[in-house]
N, C-alpha and C positions, 0 to 999 in steps of 0.2 A: 756561673761564677761571677762574671763581670757584667751583669745585666742591670739595666735601669740607669737613670741619671745621665751620664755622659753618652751611653751607648744604647742603641736600639738593636735588639737581636744579639748575636754572639759578641762576646766581649773582645778585649784587646787581642788582636791577632786571630780572632775567630775565623771560621772558614775563609781562607783566601786573604786574610789580613787586609780587609778593605777592598775597594774596587778601584781600578784605574780604567776610566773610560778612554776609548780611543780619542786622542786629541786633547784629553783633559790632563791637568797637572797632577792633582791628587785624588780625582774622582769625587765621590759623594762626600757630603759633610760627615757622614758616619765614619769615614776613614780618619779624619782629623780627630773625631771624638775618641776613637780607639787608640790612636797614638797618644792623645792627651791622658787618657786613663792609664795606659801602659807606662807613659813617662812618669806620671805621678807615682805609680807603684814602684818603679825602679829607683825613684828618689828616696825610697825607704832605705836603700843601701848607702845613702850618703849623697851630699851635694854633687852635682855634675853639670857640665855644659852639654849642648846638643850632640856634639861629636862623641862624648863619653856615653850618652844615653844610647846612641846608635850602636856603639861598641858593646855595651852591656846587653842590648837586645840580641845582637848577633851572637855573642858568646852564650847567652842563655838558651838560644834556639839552635845551637851548633850550626849557625850560618843559614838556617832555613828562612829567617826573617831579618831583613836589614832595611829598616824604614829610611826614607830619604831624610838627610840631615835638615833640609829646608822645612820639611813637614814637622820635624821635632822642634825646630826653632819656633815655628808658628804655634805649635801646641804649648810650648813654654810661655809664649806671650799670652795665649788664652788663659792658661792656668794662673799666670801672674795677675791678669786682669780680674780674675775671680777671687783673688786673695788666697789661692791654694798653695802658691809658692812665692818666694821672693827671688829676684834675679839681680845679682851684683856682678858686674864685669862679665856677663854672659853665663855665670854659674848660678844654677837654680838650687834653692834649698826649700824643703817642705816647711810650710807654716803649721801652726797648731791646727788651723782649720783643715789644711790638707791631710794631716795625720788623722784627724777625727773623721773626715770624709771617708778615707780608706778603711778605718776601723769600723765605721758604720756599715760599710759594704762587706765587711768580713775579709778584707784584703790585707794580708801581711806580706812581708818580704818572701817568706817561705811559700805561701800560696801563689804569689806572682811567679816565682821561679819554677815551681812545679808546673804551672800552666804553660809557661814559655818552653820548658823542657819537652812537654808533650808536643809542641809545635814541630820539633825536630823530625818527628815521624812523618810529617807532611811536606818535607823539603821538596821532594819531586813534584808533588801536586802544585806547590807554589811556583816552581820553575815552569811547569807546563802552563799554568794559568797566566803568568806574566809574559811568557813567550807568545802565547796565543793573543794576548791583549796587544802586545807590541806589533805582532804580525798584522792584526786587524787594523791598527792605526796606520801602518805603512800602506796597506791595501786601500784604505779610505783616502789617504793622501794622493796616491797614484790615480785612483778613480776620479777624484775631483780636479787634480791639477797636473797630472802626469802627461808626458808626451805620448804620442801614438806608439812609439817603440816600447816605452815603459808599460803602457796598457796592454800591449801584446804579451810582454813578459809576465804581466800579472795574470793573464788568462792561463798561461802555462803553469805558473806557480799555484794558482787557485786549484787547478785540476789535481796537481800533485798533493797539495795539502788536504783537500777534501778526500782524496783516495786514502791517504795515510790515516786521517781521522776515522773514516769508515772502517778500515782494517783494524784499527786499535779498538774501536767500539765493539766490533764483532768478536774480537779476541777476548776482551774483558768480559763481555756478556757471556761468552762461552765458559770462561773460568768461573764466573759466579754461578752459572747453571750447574756446573759439576759439583760445586761446593755444597 
């Protein structure tokens, strides 16, 4: 639905809603592209600032997706630089070019909201993914700069996490095999 142009692969909010690399702020540039396209689509509902876009996204996905406000602000700047929106006192409004771009892609307010509503089904998947990414970032930080005591605790935590992941994988593969 939201392929091409701004986004490579799945569109705004597509599997995992972008990536957050351990230690990275917003992950790959694709994440910003997804936020930019999603922001543009949500501006079909009317002018909004970054905080309002975050709120609209969260409401449309029943809380499954809440993009960082700083990323939305950055996306608004990119969109303004391309002439797709105008920004006045922090409030963005679609330009004719922005509306035409969305229309050319077949994106309307309705299709954007349907797509975002489907994301609500993946709320738990998002929580797992972000939780694991955060955990990996902490492990990396301790590995590189932690004290010996922290590294010892990491060894214990790593064993517990890997055991839990293995058990979850086994359980889910079993469920899929039954189905």
